[in-house]
TORVEXFI-596932 format. One line per field, with one value per residue: residue number from 1; x, y, z of N, C-alpha, C in turn. Coordinates in pm, 1 decimal, always signed. Atoms other than C-alpha are relative to their C-alpha. Example, Ala and Ser with C-alpha at 12.3 -4.5 7.8 and 13.67 -1.06 7.14 Angstrom:
BEGIN
pos: 1/2
nxx: +89.0/-82.0
nyy: -119.0/-119.0
nzz: +0.0/-6.0
caxx: +1230.0/+1367.0
cayy: -450.0/-106.0
cazz: +780.0/+714.0
cxx: +90.0/-77.0
cyy: +120.0/+109.0
czz: +0.0/+73.0
END
This chain:
BEGIN
pos: 1/2/3/4/5/6/7/8/9/10/11/12/13/14/15/16/17/18/19/20/21/22/23/24/25/26/27/28/29/30/31/32/33/34/35/36/37/38/39/40/41/42/43/44/45/46/47/48/49/50/51/52/53/54/55/56/57/58/59/60/61/62/63/64/65/66/67/68/69/70/71/72/73/74/75/76/77/78/79/80/81/82/83/84/85/86/87/88/89/90/91/92/93/94/95/96/97/98/99/100/101/102/103/104/105/106/107/108/109/110/111/112
nxx: -135.5/+33.6/+157.6/+69.2/+46.7/+47.1/+115.1/+9.0/+1.9/+100.9/+113.2/-14.7/+65.3/+160.1/+71.3/+4.3/+22.0/+67.2/+3.1/-122.8/-36.0/+21.6/+72.5/+109.3/-23.5/+106.3/+34.0/+24.9/+47.4/-33.5/+46.9/-130.3/-17.9/-99.0/-49.5/-111.0/+27.4/+14.1/-64.2/-99.9/+78.9/+16.1/-60.2/+77.2/+71.5/-110.6/-100.8/+152.9/+23.5/-100.4/-115.0/+115.8/-15.0/-18.3/+41.5/+151.6/+40.3/+31.2/+62.2/+41.5/+63.9/-2.9/+87.0/-72.1/+113.8/-70.1/-116.0/-12.6/-76.0/+9.1/-186.1/+28.0/-85.6/+115.5/+30.4/+149.1/+108.8/+6.3/+121.0/+45.1/-31.8/+125.9/-120.8/-50.9/-117.2/-117.9/-58.5/-198.4/-31.3/-120.2/-111.7/+6.7/-121.8/+83.2/-132.1/+98.7/+104.0/+56.2/-9.1/+41.3/+97.2/+165.7/+46.1/+84.2/+186.5/+60.1/+51.5/+79.4/+127.5/-7.6/+72.2/+137.7
nyy: +16.4/-128.9/-7.4/-4.7/-122.2/-22.3/-3.0/-13.1/-98.6/-74.5/+33.6/-98.7/-107.7/-62.6/-19.0/-113.1/-35.1/-47.6/+4.4/-86.2/+91.6/+6.3/+40.7/+139.8/-59.9/-57.2/-157.1/-63.1/-119.6/-96.4/-126.3/-33.9/-128.1/-32.9/-145.0/-97.6/-101.4/+88.7/+82.5/+206.3/+73.0/+79.9/+90.1/+158.2/+59.1/+82.5/+96.2/+38.2/+32.9/+73.5/+71.6/+99.4/+58.1/+177.1/+47.1/-106.0/-71.2/-102.6/-70.3/-107.5/-67.1/-69.7/+55.4/+72.3/+152.0/+164.5/+148.6/+95.4/-9.5/-169.9/-68.1/-95.3/-91.1/+41.1/+59.2/-85.3/+73.9/+106.2/-12.7/-34.4/+66.2/+84.3/+73.1/+32.7/-49.9/-0.5/-164.6/+36.1/-109.0/+10.0/-123.6/-96.6/+72.6/+122.1/+76.3/+109.7/+37.6/-85.0/+110.5/+131.5/-41.4/-4.8/+111.7/+132.7/-31.6/+72.3/+148.5/+41.9/-77.4/+102.2/+136.2/-18.2
nzz: +117.2/+54.8/+29.1/-90.4/-95.5/+112.2/-50.9/-155.4/+38.3/+88.5/-118.8/-66.2/+31.7/+21.7/-74.0/-64.3/+57.2/+21.0/-163.1/-129.1/-103.2/-109.4/+22.8/-112.9/-91.5/-139.8/-49.2/-130.1/+34.7/-57.6/-60.6/-140.9/-137.4/-100.2/-40.6/+67.7/+77.8/+162.9/-17.1/-89.7/+35.9/+137.9/-22.6/-22.7/+105.7/+78.1/-103.6/-47.3/+158.9/+67.9/-92.4/+28.7/+54.0/+81.6/-105.9/-49.0/+109.6/-58.3/+33.1/-93.5/-44.5/-38.5/-71.3/-100.0/-1.2/+71.0/+44.2/-67.9/-140.2/-23.0/-98.7/-40.2/-56.7/-118.5/-21.6/+53.1/-66.9/+28.6/+42.0/+128.6/+45.0/+33.8/-126.4/+143.8/+36.1/+8.7/+22.4/-8.2/+40.7/+50.3/+42.6/+71.9/+87.3/-10.5/-23.8/+24.9/-88.1/+11.0/+76.0/-34.6/-124.7/+131.9/+77.7/-148.8/-29.5/+99.0/-26.3/-69.7/+91.9/+113.3/-106.9/-21.8
caxx: +2387.3/+2367.0/+2022.1/+1890.1/+1991.0/+1960.8/+1592.3/+1587.7/+1683.1/+1462.3/+1154.1/+1208.1/+1282.1/+958.9/+768.4/+912.9/+853.3/+526.4/+447.8/+644.7/+789.2/+711.7/+363.4/+328.4/+477.5/+230.8/+112.0/+171.6/-20.5/+216.8/+95.1/+472.3/+436.8/+686.2/+771.7/+1026.3/+1025.5/+888.1/+1202.2/+1332.7/+944.0/+1018.5/+1330.2/+1179.5/+982.2/+1287.2/+1501.7/+1128.6/+1136.9/+1465.1/+1527.6/+1157.2/+1179.4/+1264.8/+1016.7/+709.8/+517.4/+495.3/+239.4/+160.3/-105.4/-169.3/-471.6/-353.0/-695.4/-586.4/-290.5/-205.8/+136.9/+185.4/+564.8/+597.6/+882.2/+683.9/+505.9/+80.3/-195.9/-290.8/-622.3/-642.7/-502.4/-775.3/-685.2/-589.7/-297.9/+24.0/+240.9/+606.9/+809.2/+1160.5/+1449.0/+1500.8/+1819.3/+1632.0/+1909.5/+1875.3/+1672.6/+1415.6/+1398.9/+1401.3/+1091.9/+858.9/+938.8/+814.2/+493.2/+452.1/+438.2/+250.1/-14.9/+41.8/-44.2/-364.2
cayy: -2401.0/-2059.4/-2097.5/-2151.4/-1830.8/-1665.9/-1729.3/-1703.8/-1371.4/-1215.2/-1352.7/-1154.1/-894.5/-885.8/-935.9/-657.6/-466.4/-500.4/-568.7/-335.0/-513.0/-231.4/-266.6/-635.6/-457.6/-392.2/-52.8/+163.9/+518.1/+808.9/+1123.1/+1312.0/+1601.9/+1815.3/+2137.7/+2203.6/+2350.3/+2236.5/+2117.7/+1854.8/+1753.3/+1658.1/+1530.6/+1280.3/+1192.7/+1114.4/+934.0/+724.7/+619.7/+504.0/+372.1/+145.6/+121.0/-252.7/-325.8/-107.6/+62.4/+433.6/+637.9/+1004.5/+1151.5/+1510.0/+1392.5/+1204.5/+1024.9/+823.6/+660.1/+421.7/+510.5/+927.0/+1061.2/+1285.1/+1538.9/+1571.0/+1443.9/+1421.6/+1350.4/+999.9/+1086.2/+1171.2/+866.4/+593.7/+225.0/+145.0/+377.8/+340.6/+733.5/+715.4/+978.7/+1033.1/+1294.0/+1557.3/+1356.6/+972.6/+758.5/+367.7/+331.7/+573.4/+351.0/+9.1/+201.0/+262.7/-55.9/-259.4/-13.9/-104.9/-448.3/-433.2/-199.9/-499.8/-769.5/-635.4
cazz: -2690.5/-2870.5/-3065.9/-2749.3/-2534.1/-2830.5/-2836.5/-2525.2/-2546.2/-2821.5/-2614.9/-2382.1/-2481.1/-2722.9/-2453.5/-2242.5/-2513.3/-2591.7/-2150.7/-1943.8/-1683.6/-1446.7/-1533.7/-1347.8/-1073.4/-678.6/-691.7/-394.0/-386.5/-246.9/-46.1/+87.9/+359.7/+481.0/+613.4/+396.8/+57.0/-322.3/-332.7/-34.8/-139.6/-499.3/-432.6/-168.3/-403.0/-654.8/-402.7/-355.0/-699.5/-802.6/-460.6/-499.1/-837.0/-972.2/-659.4/-645.8/-939.2/-733.3/-797.9/-605.3/-487.8/-406.5/-221.2/+155.1/+89.7/-146.2/-121.5/+90.5/+258.2/+390.4/+419.1/+583.0/+759.3/+1049.4/+1205.4/+1190.3/+1398.7/+1412.1/+1367.9/+1000.6/+956.7/+753.1/+949.0/+558.6/+535.3/+633.6/+791.8/+756.4/+881.4/+718.9/+717.8/+521.3/+327.7/+328.4/+531.6/+479.8/+826.1/+681.4/+364.0/+514.5/+753.5/+417.3/+268.9/+605.5/+578.8/+221.5/+277.2/+528.4/+273.9/+22.8/+259.6/+355.4
cxx: -65.7/-140.6/-65.7/-28.3/-34.6/-146.6/-81.0/-78.3/-140.5/-117.1/-63.4/+10.5/-146.2/-89.0/+21.6/-33.2/-148.6/-147.9/+123.8/-14.0/-81.6/-173.3/-36.2/+45.3/-108.9/+35.1/-44.6/-26.0/+54.4/-18.2/+118.6/-21.7/+134.2/-14.9/+122.1/-62.8/-61.3/+74.2/+42.7/-160.7/+11.8/+144.2/+50.4/-18.8/+62.1/+31.6/-162.8/+0.8/+73.0/-4.3/-108.0/+10.3/-12.9/-80.2/-126.5/-49.5/-34.5/-13.6/-11.5/-70.9/+49.4/-97.4/+6.6/-187.7/+26.3/+86.1/+8.8/+111.6/+45.0/+118.0/-7.9/+158.9/-35.8/-95.2/-166.9/-106.1/-87.1/-177.8/-57.6/+17.8/-139.7/+67.7/+69.6/+104.3/+87.4/+88.7/+107.3/+60.6/+134.4/+60.9/-12.0/+120.9/-116.8/+144.3/-93.8/-83.3/-135.1/-37.6/-80.9/-206.3/-109.5/+28.8/-86.4/-175.1/-56.5/-14.5/-62.5/-169.2/-39.1/-107.1/-149.7/-91.8
cyy: +154.1/+94.4/+52.3/+130.6/+45.2/+26.4/+45.2/+175.0/+146.0/-32.5/+64.1/+140.0/+34.2/+16.4/+141.1/+110.7/+14.4/-34.5/+29.3/-97.6/+44.6/-11.2/-158.8/+52.6/+34.7/+152.6/+68.8/+169.8/+65.4/+61.6/-5.2/+140.2/+80.6/+126.9/+97.3/+64.9/-94.7/-76.4/-81.3/-72.6/-83.2/-82.2/-125.0/-118.9/-59.0/-85.6/-166.5/-82.5/-59.9/-103.8/-187.3/-14.7/-153.7/-63.3/+12.4/+100.4/+126.4/+51.6/+143.3/+52.9/+144.0/+14.5/-167.0/-104.3/-77.0/-55.1/-77.7/-2.6/+166.3/-54.2/+86.3/+40.2/+33.4/-46.7/-35.6/-66.6/-127.7/-14.2/-32.4/-104.5/-122.7/-184.6/-92.0/+81.1/-30.9/+182.0/-94.7/+145.1/-15.6/+161.8/+61.5/-108.8/-188.8/-94.7/-207.2/-33.9/+83.2/-95.7/-132.6/+38.0/+36.9/-103.6/-74.0/+67.5/-35.4/-123.9/+5.8/+1.7/-139.2/-125.2/-5.4/+17.8
czz: -35.5/-53.7/+123.7/+104.5/-146.5/-24.5/+35.4/+21.8/-33.1/+59.8/+120.6/+16.1/-109.7/+88.8/+99.9/-80.2/-19.5/+187.8/+29.5/+106.8/+153.1/+7.4/+93.2/+129.5/+147.5/-86.3/+108.1/-71.5/+141.7/+72.6/+76.9/-6.6/+18.7/+9.0/-71.5/-129.9/-96.8/-45.6/+24.4/-69.4/-95.2/+26.8/+134.9/-97.0/-140.0/+77.3/+4.5/-30.0/-55.7/+131.3/-69.5/-153.2/-121.5/+76.3/+27.7/-174.8/+130.4/-107.7/+148.1/-4.3/+44.5/+122.6/+103.9/-44.2/-30.0/-22.1/+220.6/+114.3/-64.0/+79.0/+28.3/+134.4/+135.7/+21.7/+26.6/+106.7/-15.8/-69.0/-129.1/-71.4/-70.0/+91.8/-155.2/-30.4/+166.8/+64.2/+68.6/+66.4/-10.6/+45.6/-103.2/-199.1/+3.6/+33.3/-30.6/+73.9/-67.0/-132.2/+45.7/+92.6/-125.3/-65.9/+82.5/-25.2/-137.4/-13.2/+82.4/-53.9/-48.0/+67.8/+39.0/-77.0
END
């Protein structure tokens, strides 16, 4: 009935008010590096944040050692990565293929 639907809607909105759904999402710490401009790096971060905003709580770090996922537009020496880190190489303009690779890396890290 209408009252049941209204009550459920109000209950959901009240819960959302007190506990953000964003807080319930798994947190992923990401380090982004690029050989391009700061604007390019920021664009990649913004694109990732928007794409994964309903699936993960993305947190960016300036220290690659704190990150679970390292994303770059250039290759890196694998010896810099710890065993619990994943590296994903992406294009400056993120492609669907890049986003799939990032998502797969995040899932691997979360399952560890």
